C-alpha positions, -999 to +999 in steps of 0.1 A: +265+735-025+239+725+000+247+705+031+221+681+042+214+664+075+193+632+077+175+627+110+176+593+127+139+589+119+146+595+082+174+570+082+151+544+097+124+553+072+149+545+043+158+511+059+122+502+065+111+512+029+139+492+013+134+461+035+096+461+031+098+467-007+123+439-012+102+415+010+069+424-009+081+431-044+115+414-047+146+430-059+130+447-089+105+465-066+080+490-078+083+527-084+084+545-050+056+567-039+072+586-010+073+622+001+105+637+015+098+660+045+126+686+048+132+721+060+157+748+052+179+754+082+199+783+069+213+796+036+231+763+028+217+736+050+187+713+047+174+689+073+157+658+059+132+648+086+112+619+072+105+598+041+068+589+042+046+570+018+021+592+000-009+575+017+003+584+052-012+612+073+016+638+070+006+659+101+005+628+123+041+618+112+057+653+113+084+658+138+072+678+168+095+707+160+079+711+126+045+718+142+057+751+158 
């Protein structure tokens, strides 16, 4: 079984996505168009870094550590 860790930025992304979607589209919403940025930390751990809309510039929003 994989363990996962959600970064503070990813947690805020989820909150922002849900709030914006409900404000714009109501409770029914639309089908999400988001990309999950994650990396494998070791054999059984994943770090979820961000949830980004598919129209966003991924490189610009990558966590600094992902660029190395």
